[in-house]
N, C-alpha and C positions, 0 to 999 in steps of 0.2 A: 566240453567239446575238445577233441584232440587238436593239437596244433598242426598246421600244414607242414608238409615235408619240403615245400618250396623254400629255398634259402632267401634271406633278406636281399632284395634286389634294388634298393634305393641307390640312385647314382648310375645305374646301368642304362645304356642307350640301346634302343631297339629300332626296328623298321629302317634299317640302313642308316642309323644315326639321326633320324628325323624326330624321334621321340626320346625324351629322357625321363626316367621314373624318378620323381622328386619326393614322393611321400607315400607311405603305406597307409591305405585307407581302411582296410579290413582283411581278415584272414579267416578261413574256414578249414574244413577237413582236408580238402584236396587242392586248395589254391589260395591265392591272394589277389587283392584288388589294389591297384596303385593309381595315384594321380600322376599324369604324365604331361610334361611340357613339350609343346610343338615348337622345336627350335627353328623351323622353317617359316613360321608365321612372321609377317613383316609388320613392324611398327606397333605391335601389340602382343600381349601374352595370350596364348591360346592353350587350353588344357583339354585333355581327354582322360577318360577312365579306362584303365587297362587291366583286364582280368588275366592272371597268369595261372595256368594249369599244367601240372606235370603229366606227361604221357608215360604211364607206367605199365601199359599192357593193353590188350584188346578191349577189355571191359571198360576201362577209363576212356579209351578212344571212342567207343560206342557212345558213351554218355555225352562226350564233348561234341561229337559229330551231330547228334540229335539236337543238342542245345543250339548249335550254330544254325542248323537247318530251320528249326522252329523260329528262332529269333529273326533271322533274315527274312523269313517268309512273311512276317507281319510288321517289320520294322518301319515301314513308311507311314504308319498312322501317327497323327499328331499327339496322341496320348500314349504312345509306346516308346520306350527307350530306343534311340537310334543306334543301330549296329553299323559300324564303319568298315572294319576289315579284320583279317586274321593274319598273324605272322607266326612263324615257327623258328625258334632258335634253340639249338642243342636239343634237349628233350622236353622243351616247354612250348606250349601254345599260348599266344598272347591275343586275346580278343579286345579290339579297340572299339570303344563306344564314346558317345558324347558325355561330357562331364558337367555336372550341375552342383553348385555348392548349397543348394536349397535343402538338401537332406531328404529323409524318408518321411512318409506320411505318419509313421509312428511318432516321430519327434514333433511334428506339427500338432498332433493330437495331445501328446503327453507333456511336452515341455513348453511349446509356444502357446498351446491351448487356443489355436486360431478358430476352432469350430465351436467353442463353448457358447451355446445359446445364439448361434449365428445361423439362422434358418437359410438365408440366401446362399451362404458359402457352402453349407452342407449339401444343398441341392446342386449347386454348380459343380462341385468337385465330384460328388458321387455319380452324377450323370456322365462325367468324363471317364470315370472308372468303368461304368457300364459300357460306354462306347468302345473303350479299349478291348474289353473282354468280348464284346459282340463282334468286333473286327477279327479277333483271333478265331472265334468259333466259325465265322463265315469262311475262313481259310483253313478249316479243319485242324486248328491248333487249340488244344485244351490245356490250360495252364497248370492246374492241379496244386498250386501253392499260392493262391491269392491271399494276401494279408498285408497289413499296413507297412511291414518291413520291406515288402517287395513292390511298393508303390512310391515313386519319387515325386518330389514337389519342386515347383519353382520357388524362388526365394521368398515371395510374398504369399505362398500357399494357395494361389488361385488357379494354378494349372498343375496337373499331375500326369505321371507317366508310368505305365506298367513295366516292371523289370523282372529279371531272373527267370529264364525259361529252362532252367536245369532239370525240371521235372515234367516239362511239357510233353504231350503225346498227341499223335494224330488219330488215336483210337477213341471213338465215342463210347463204345462199350468195352471196358477194360477189365482184364481178368485179375491182374496183380494189385493187391491192396498194400497199404503201408506208407505210400508216399504222401507227403504233405506235412502240415503243422497241426498238432492235435486239436486245439480248440476250433479250428476252421474246417475240419474234416466232417463230411456228412456221415450219417449213421450207416448208409450202405457202403461207404468207403471204408469205414472202420470194420464192418463185417462181423461185429460181435452179436448184436441183437437182431439184425436184419440181414439174413444170409441169402445170397443168390450167386449163381455161377459168375456173373459179371456185374459191374456197376457203371452207371452213366457218368462219365467225366464231365459232360456238358451240364447236367443237373447239379453235380457236386460243386462246380465252379459257381453256380447261382447260390448255393447254400453258403459258400465262403463269403460271397458278397454281402449276404445278410449279416454275418458276424462283423464284417468290416464296417457296415453302416452303424451298428450298435457301438463299435469302438469309436467312431467319429463323434457320436452323440454323447456318450457317457464315459469314454476313456477306459473301458474294461470289456472283457468277454462275458457273454451270458452264461457260459459254463466252461468247465475244464475239458470235457469231452462229451460228445453227443451220444451217450450210451446210458442205459437204464441205471447202471450202478453209480452214475454221477447224480448227486442229490438235486442239483439245480436243474439239470436236464429232465430228471424224473418229475420234478414239480411242474415244469413247463408242459410235459405230456398230460398231466392231470388237470391243468388249469389254463384255459386259453387267454386269461387276463394276467398271466404271469408277468409279462413285461410291464404292464400298466401298474402293477403293484410294487415293482422294484426300481423302475427307471422313470425319469422325468420326461417321458415322451407323450405325444398326442395319440388319441385313438386312431387317427388316420395312419400314422406310422405303424402302430400295432397291427392294423389290418393288413398292411403290406407284409410285415414280418411273418404273420401267420401263413401267408401264401408262399413265402420264401422257404419257411421251415416245415413245409408239408412233408410228412414221412414217406408219402408215395412219390417217388422221384418222377414218375411219369405224369403226375398231376401238379408238380411244382410249377410255380410261375416261370414263364419264359423271359428271356432278356428283353425282347420288345415290349412285353406286357409290363415288366418291372420298370422300364424306362418311362412308359406312359403313366404308370401309377405314381412314380416319384414326381413327375412333372405336375401332377394334379395337387400335390401337397403344398399348402401355403405355410403351415406352421409345423415344425418338427418338434419343438420344445414347448413345455408348459410355460405359461406366463407366470409372473410373480403372484398374481391373484389365485391362479390355479394351484400353485405350490403351497399356498397357505392351507388349503384343504386337502392336500395330498397325503398319502400314508407316510408314516415316519420313515420307512425304508427309502422311499422316493426322495424325501428331503435329505437324508443322509448321503445318498449317492450323488445328488446334485451338489451338496456342500463339499464332499470329498473330491469331486472332479476338479473343482476350482482351487483346491488346496495343493500346495507344492509337495506335501509329504506322502502323497498316495503312491503305493508301490506299483511298478509296471505290471501289465498283464503277463501271464505265463504263456509265452508264445514261442518257446524254444523249438526249433525245427527237429523233427525226429525221423524224417523220411529218407528217401533214397537219393536226394539231390547232392549237389556239390558242397553245400553248406557255406556258401559265400554270403557275406553281409553286403547288400547293395544299397546302403543308406546314402550313397554319395554319387551315384552314377551319372544321371543323365537329365539334361534338359535339351531336347532336340533343337538344333539351330534352325533358322528359317529354311536353310537348304536341305530339306529332307530328301532322301535318296529317290528322286523322281525317275531314275533309270530302272528301278526295280518295279515291274508291273505287279498287279495283284495276282495272287496264286490261285488258279482254278483248283478247287478242292479235289476234284477227281484226278488231277494230275500230280498231286503232291505225294511223293513216295520217299520215305526216309529209311534207307537201308542201313544196317549195321556195317561198320568198317570191316574190311578183310585185309589181313596182313599177307597179301600176295602181290604178284606183278600184274594181275588182271586189271584192266581199266574198268571204271564204274560207268554204267550207262544211265543210271538214274539215282536220284537221292544224293546222299553225301557219303563218301567213303574215304577213309584215310589209308593210303597205300604206301607202306615203307618198302623201298627197293634197295637192297644192299649192293654196293659197288666196291671196287678195290679200295679207294680212298675217298669215297663220296657216298652219301646217302641222299636219296631223293624222296620227298614226301609229296605226293600228288593228291589234291582234293578236287573232285569233280562234283559239281552241283548242277542239277537239272530240275527245274520246276516249270513245267509247261513252256511258255514262251521265253522263260529266263533260263539261259544256260551259261554257266561260268566254268571255265576250265582253269583251275588254280594250280600252278606248278611252282614248287618251292625247292630251290637247289642249295645244297651244302657244298661249298667249294673252298674249303680252307678255314675261313672265319666261322664256318658253321652257322652263318646267318641265312635263313631261308626266306626269300622274298616271294610274295604272291604276285603272279602275273595273271590278270583277268583278261579273258577272251570272250 
């Protein structure tokens, strides 16, 4: 993965000096994520996660504006990363979010192994992920990159938060393919074996949830890619008991997975149905007695999952996103943004930014306006009952502060 062009900013203060970047947490193609200390916190240390993105043209501004719009629209849910604010300094946008040291779900699965043969915790956490995605869909936001690396955990692993809306869209039927992470992409999203003019982002998110559930239970992906040329996926197509022959899971889990991985996206299980089916399951894992009589492959997978030498799954992002690792972002504080009302789906409009002096009447637009010795970046956000006019002025220090109205 190419290194970000954003310079190393540890030690820099932002937000009118109220936040100091104290540690680099991750870096991707187009930005970096920092741990920031809130110097205005009284009698205690308060930290935030700050995502820094360079604005290098209208295309990048479009991606950032859509990410901000998508994230802010669903941020108030208890299982979604809390978005706080956006600041602009020089040619960089800083997105401020709550910070959580608990890490990403990927680490909880692979390193801490908190879900290994823990039926109650698997159910508890996976239901939270379903709730987060269902909240997004209810607000016409479709994530398109659901994976353990984009799901963050509390320190004890009992609460999770959906993160990284860099690939999110408000289009249910989407024309452009390629976004996402290969093992989690549905066949119709890949578009190689199952071709159609568009694909359902709603159903593709459900498909990705099925791969996440398998990861939580056995620490690996069921296939490298959901296409016929992939031998594992091809075997699954030919054998409905494929998962029972290779993974230490119960028939009840297998039954749900078959509905999740229905090749007919219109017939795929819905999120409310998936939640109800997961709630019915008492046992996700085989018992010791059942493992004795299980196929050799099932025993090997069970043993390798609890071994520390097992290589990580191949989940390198290949899509159109910003490529940021969010393994450290967010545990929402109790004070979730109550001032942000739910977004009526019919009123959510996310327009691309325009580099003109025109004011934006809907959606999110970044408007650079040149002046003699000053530049002004105005961001106008309008989602139904929520309207925020954000004006950021450059006046010498080139620190642009957001004023919310």
